[in-house]
N, C-alpha and C positions, 0 to 999 in steps of 0.2 A: 799335401797342400797345407801350408800353415794357415793360421787364422786370418792373417792380413790378406793373403791371396784369396781366401774364401770371401772376405768382405768385399774385395774388388770385384769378384765374380757376381756376388749378390747385387752390387751396385749396378753393374752392367745389365743384369737381368731386369732390375727395376727400371732402369733408364730406357729399356727397349720399348716398352709400351707406356705412353703417358695418357692419363685421363684428361681430356680437354673439354672445357666449357666454352661456349660462345655467348657473346652479349651483343644485342642489336636494339636499336631504338629509332622510332620515327617521331617527328615533332608535332604532328597534327593528326586529326582524325579524318582528314579528307580522303576521298576514295582513292585518288592517285597515290597518296602516301601509304594507304592501307595495302595497295598492290605491291609497293616497294617493300613494305614490311614482310609480306609473304615471300618475296623474292630473296630478301636477306636471309631468312631462315633456311630456305632451300639451298642458297649458295653456301652457307656455312656447313650444312650437312654434307654436301658433295665435296667441299674442300677438305674436311676432316677425314672423310672416307678415303680420299686419294692418298693420304699419308699413311704408310703402313705402320709407322711407329706411334700413331695416335689412335685413340678410341674415344668416341663421342660420349661425354657424360650427360650433358643437357644443354639446351639452348635457352638462355634467359632473355626475355624480351619485354620491354616496356613500350606501350603503345599510346600515342596521343599525349605525351608528357614532355615538357621542356627539359632541355639538358643543362641549363645554366646552374642548376644546383641538384643535389641528390635527395632532398627531403621527401619528395613525393614519388620517388621511383622505387616501388615495392620490390620488383624483380631484381633490380640492382642490389638492393639491401640484402635480399635473400641469397644472391650469388656470393656476396662478400662473406656472409655468415657460413655458407657451405664451404668456402675456400678455407676459412679459419679452422673448420672442423676436419680439414684434410680430405675432403670428398673428391677433390681433383687436383691436378698439378699445374695446369696452364689455362689461361683465358685468352681467347683470340677475339678481337673486335676490329671493325673496319678501319676506324680512324679515331683520333683523339676527340674530335668534336662529337662523335657518337658516344664516347665513354663519359666525358665531362668537358664542358666549355669553361669551367672554373679552374684556373691554374692551381689554386690551393687544394681543391678536391682531387685533381689528377695526381699531384705529387703525394698527398696524404694517403690515398688509397693504394697507390702502387707501392709506396714504402711499406705500408702495413701488410700488404699481401706478400711482399718479398721477405718480410720477417718470418712468415709462415711457409716459406719455400714455394710460393706460387708466383709465377711470372705472368706478365701481360704482353701480348704481341699486338701492336698496332700495325695492321697489314699495309695500309696505304702510306703510312709515315715511316715504314721500315724501322720500327723501334721494338726491341725486346728488352723489357725492364730488368732482365737478369744479366744483361751486358754491362760492362764497367762504365761506359759513358752514357748510359740510357737516361739517367736522371737529368743531365744537362740538356740533352736533346729534347727530352720530354718537357722541361721547363720552357724552352724556347718555343716549341710547337704549341704548347698549351696557352702560352701568353698570346700567340698569334690568334688562336681560336677564340680566346676570351675577348680580345680587341675586336674581332669580327662580330662577335655577339653584341658588343657595346654599340658598334656602328649600326648594326641591324636594328637594335632597340631604338636608337636615335631617329633612324629613318622612318620606322613605324610610328613613333610618337609624332614626328613632324607631319606625316601623312594623315594621321588621325585628327590632328588639330586643324588642318586645312579643310578636312571633311566636316568637322564640327562647325567651322565658320560658315560653311555652305548650308548648314541646317540639318546635316545627317545626324540622327540620334544614335548614340552609343549607349546601350543598356537594354534591360529586359522589360517585359510588360509589367504594368502596375495596376493598382485598383483604379478602374475607370478608363484605362488606355491600353490598347494592344500595340506593341512595337514590333514591326516587321519590315525588313529591308531598309532600316534606317528611318522609317516614317511612323508617326503616331496617329492612330485612329481611335475614336471614342468607342469604348465598350459600354453599351447602354446599361447593361445589368449592373456593372460596377459604378457607373456614373450616377445612378440613382442613389446609391449608398453615400457617395461623396457629397451630393447635393443635400442629402438628409443630415449629414454631419455638420455641414456649414450652416444649415438652417437652424438646427438645434442650438448650436453654439452662439451664433451671431444674432439670431432673431428671437429665440426662446430663452436666451441667457442661461443655458444649462452648462454645467462644468464638464470637463473632459472625463472625470470619473463617472459621472451620471450618464453621459452619452455612451460610454463603453458598456456600462451595466445594461442600459436599455437595448443596445444592439445584441448583447449576449442573450438577454431574455427573449428578444424577438426571433432568436434562432438564425440570425444573419451571421454567416461565417466570413472571417477576414481572409486576406490573401497572404500566404507564406508565413503566417504566424498562427499559433495554436488558438488564441482567443483575443478578443478586443481588450485593450488596456488603455490607460490615459496617455501613455507614451505613443501608442499607435495613433490615437486620435490627434495628438499634438503634431506628429509627422505629417498627417494628412493636411491639417490646417496650415502648416508652414510650407507646404510644397507648392512652389510657384507655378508648376506645370498646370495646375488646375485652373489658373486664370489665363492660360495661353502662352506663358513665357517659358523659355528654355535656358537653363543654366547648366553648363557642362564643365568637366574637370573639377568637380567637387572633391574628388580623390585623385591622388597621383602616385606614381611608383618611383621613389627616389633612387632605388638601387636595382639595376637590371639583373643582378645576380640573385637576389633574394626574392624578387617579385612581390614583396610585401607592400600593400597599399596603405596610404596614410591620408587622413583628412587634410584637404588643402586649406590651410589657414593663412593664405596670402603668399605661400612659397612660389606658386605658379599662377599665371594669369587665367582667370575664369573666361569661358566663352559664353557670352550672354546675348540672346536674341529675343527681343520683345515681339509679342503677337506672332509667335512661331507656328502655332497650331490652333485648332478649334478649342476654345475653352469649355470647361464643364460648369464653372460658376463665373459670374460676372466679376470684373476687376473691382467694382465697388464693394461687393460682398466679401471678396477675398481680403481687401485692405481693411474693411471693418473688423473682420474676425482677427486679423493679425494685430490691429490696433488694440483690441480688447486684451489679447495675450500679452502685449507689451506693457499695458497698464497694470495687469495683474502681477507681472514679474517685478515691476518697480515697487508696488505697494507691499509685496510679501517679502521684504528684506532682501531684495536682489534675487539672484538666481542660484543661491546656494543649494546644493543637492544632497548634502549629508544630513542624516537624521539627527545628529548631535548639534545642529545649529541652534536648537532651543535647549535651555538648561534642564527642563523636565522630560526631554525626549526619551521614550522607552521606559519611563518610571511610573507613568500613570496607566493603570491597567483596568480593563473592563471586568467587573465581577460577574457579568452575565455570560459572555462568550469567551473571555480570556484574551481578547485582542488588546494590543497596545492602543493608547489614545494618541491621536496625531493633532498637530497644531493647525488651526484654521483662523482666518480673520473674518470678523463680522462687523456690520454697520449698526451704530446706534441711531435712534430717531433724530438726534441732533446733527447727524452727518459724520461724527467721529468714528474711528475704527478701534476695535479692541481684539485681543488675542484670546481664543478659547481652545479647549481641548475636546476632541470628539472621538468616539470609538471608531477605529479604522473600518470595521465591517459595516457600521452604520453609515460612515461617510462614503464608502464605495458601493454599498449594496442597498442602502435605504432602510426603510422600516421592515420588520419581519414579514416574509412572504415566501412562497415557493415558486421555483421556475417551472417550465413546461415538463421537465423530467421528474418533478417532485422533490428536488433538492431544496432544503431549507436555506434561505438567504436572509441577510440583513440582521439588524440588532436594534432593540428599543431603548437601550441605556441612554440617559441624557448626557449632554455635553457639560463641561465645567469651565468657567472662565479662569484665565490665568491668574487674575488678582485674587480669586477665591482660593486657588491652590496655594498662593503665597500666604494668604491670611491663615489658612489651616496650618501651614508650617509654623507661622508665628504663634498660634495657639498651642501647638505641640511643644515648641521650645520653651514657651512660658510655663507650661505645666511641669517642666523639668525642675523648676525652682523648688518644688516640694522635696526633692532629694538632692539639692544642689551640693551640699557638703560631701555627701557620700560619693556622688558621681565624680566630683572634682578630685577627691582624694584618690579614687580608683584609677582615673585616667592619668593623673600626674605620676602615680607610682609606676604604671606601665611605661610611660614615656621616659621616666627617670632611669629605669633599668635598661632601656634601649640606648640612651645617651651615655650611660656610664661605661667607661673603657679602662683598660689597664694601661697606665701611662709609664710603663717600664721601658725606658729608652735603651737599655742594655741589649734588648732583643734585636733592635735594629742594627746595632754594631756587630752582633754575631752574623746577621744576614749579610752585611757588607763584607765581612771576612770571608764568608762562603763564596760570594761573588768574585773576590780577588783570587781565591784558590782556583775557581773554575777558569778565570781568565788566564792564569799562569799555565794551567793544563792545556788550554786552547793554543797558547803561544808555543808550547813544546811540540804540539802536533806538526807544526810547520817544519821543525828540525827533523822530526821522525820521517816525514814524507820526503824531504830533500835527501836524507841519508839512505832512503830505500827500505827503512825498517817497516814501513806500512805502505800499502798501495795508495794510489790517488783516490780510488773509490772509498777505501777505508778512512782516508783523511776527510773526505767530504761528509761521510756518515757521522764520524766522531765530532767534527766541527759543528754540524747541525745540532747534535745532541747537547753540546756545550752552549750554543746560542740559545737553545730552548730553555735550558736550566737557568741561565743568566736572566732571561726575560721573565721567567716565573718568579725568581727571587726579587727582581726589581718591582714586579707587580705587587708582591707581598709588602715590600717596604712602602710603596705608594699608598696602599690601603691603610697601613698603620699610621702613616703621616696624616691621612684624612681623619682618622679616628682621633688623633691627638689634637688636630685643629678644632674638631668639634668639641672635644673636652675643654679646650681653652675658652671656647665661646659658650660653654654649657650654662653658666649662670645667667647670661643675658638671654639665651634661647629659652630657658625655662621660664623667665619672667614674661616673655612675649606669649609663650604657650599658655601660661596660667591666666593671663589677662584675656586671651581669646576664649578659653574654656569658661571663664566666669561670664563672658558676654553671651556665649551660647546658652548656658543653662539659666541665665537670667532673663531670657526671652527677648533679647534685643532684635528688632525686626530688620532684616537685611533684604537685598534683592533676591530674586528667585535663583540667581546663579549660586549664591551662598547655600540656600536651602537644598539645592540639588546635590551638594556634596555630602550632606548628612542623611539625605532621604534614600532609603532602600527601594520602597515602592509605595504608591498611593492607589488603593483599589476602590473604584466607584461601584458600589453595590446596587445602585438603583437610585430612585428619587429621594430616598430617605437617609442613606448612610454612606459615608466615605471613611475607609479604614486607612490608617497610616502606619508604616513600619520604618523604623530608623536603622541605619547601619550599626552593627555591634550591640544593639539593645534588643533583648527578646521580649519586647512589649508591643502591644497593638493599641493604638488610639482610635476610637470611633467617634465620628462627628455626624450629628443629625443635620440634614438640610432643612432649614425652617427659617422663618423670619426672626432675625436676631433682636433681642431687646436692647435698649440703650445702655443698660447696665453691663451687658456682656462685652461690649466693644471697648477696647483700650482707647482713651481719648487722645493718646499720643500717636496713634496709628494713622490718623488723618483719613479714615475710611468712614463714610456715613452709614447709617442704618439701612438705607434703601439700596446701597451698593453691594452689601455682603449678606447673602441669605444663609449664613452658616451659624449654627448655635454653638454654645459652649460644649466642652468635652463632656459627653454624657456617659461614656463607658470606657474602661481601660482594662485590658486583660492580657495575660501572657499569650504571645503569638507562637 
């Protein structure tokens, strides 16, 4: 027997017994479907055992998971991984809709499995993916299954909306309410907490941070979150269910395949029912609390949520606990408002104390007004006058070295010649491919290499052009930079946005001292907090003695 005959015999021996895996899935966790789930497994075992050329490898089963995508089907993913490892030769499943209702998934996975020599048999659809026409038939059947899923999704959404309009509640229990069989009933234990939150906010004028801290310290546990925070309090105050109203479809599912929910921002109609259930707080109290929230949102520069909305954000530090200072608005006696900075731990936890478990909380460091921080930066920049010439010379020398470039244009011409050479080489590849000197795959690979080389050379030329443009403008740029540096070291007073660019950090050490560190300068400025004398203040600053409790620079040391 020659080696070819032997290989044929080995192939026949291998083909005699195929290792077969089965995949089954049910869509819900209902009891009747669970019974069907067990039935499917039993059916596959018996079906494989009846075929003498097959041996059972394993039955993979996902229970209670939708089939419109494969993201959450853990057993399905494990089956694919085992197939790629060569653990079995064939997968059998009842029908395409059990395997995947997504056409793209069906074709993608069956193609991928086929590359690894693993076929899929869809029993009810009479499709074996190892057959020649299998992919066409699979695409047609998968599309039909996917369309059926879309229609089912539309029917379900329509039915849910009709139920919502009739007052059926979709959702889970929440703080103060139990939701069961589509009805909301008051949970008195949680309702007491809700009433307490509204009372503290609307009647006692306490902020959301303070309310959250007091609830934590009282040992009251929230629902579904680890601990109380200002955002949790805000969600309670904004929730219209607590005054008896019901608003549904706050979220919606735009794609029935992905099942990903999105917040409804007007894309779909809300279902709104006034006085739907028994309220926990009166409508008057609810509206008063939300009116206060709206007023605070308007006065605190809108609803920006990023910490960098203020120029000094993250740069003023607490010397006692290390926390950052956060911006707060305060009222003067004359009714005007001003911005101040306060230690985050002090703002959220209050003065130093311990909670019931003995953990230290709070901070005693004082707040600092924003105009004080600006004036301190003015004093720092003014003090730079003492070394104005030295600082100016050092900065300009560094900037000059950065702006200086080699304006040798001959280098660009050489790069252009290289590009032309590569383009000629790329053109020759077409002739080589047509003549059969190189394969189509070799042509694609070599062409991609040429395109990459041309792109890199063009990027280099573009970079040199930018440098030359900067060099042509160097004289005017240096004049502008020189003027700006002179203004900085001369102590010209700017808005806080300017000072934040040169400020590294400002450390509030307590009632007496504020330390300042500038970017790129290894020096620390210390300022004592005290009544300023009239001689200290610059008459051009427009700031009166009573407004600024910051004295002159009393200490400066290497930082």
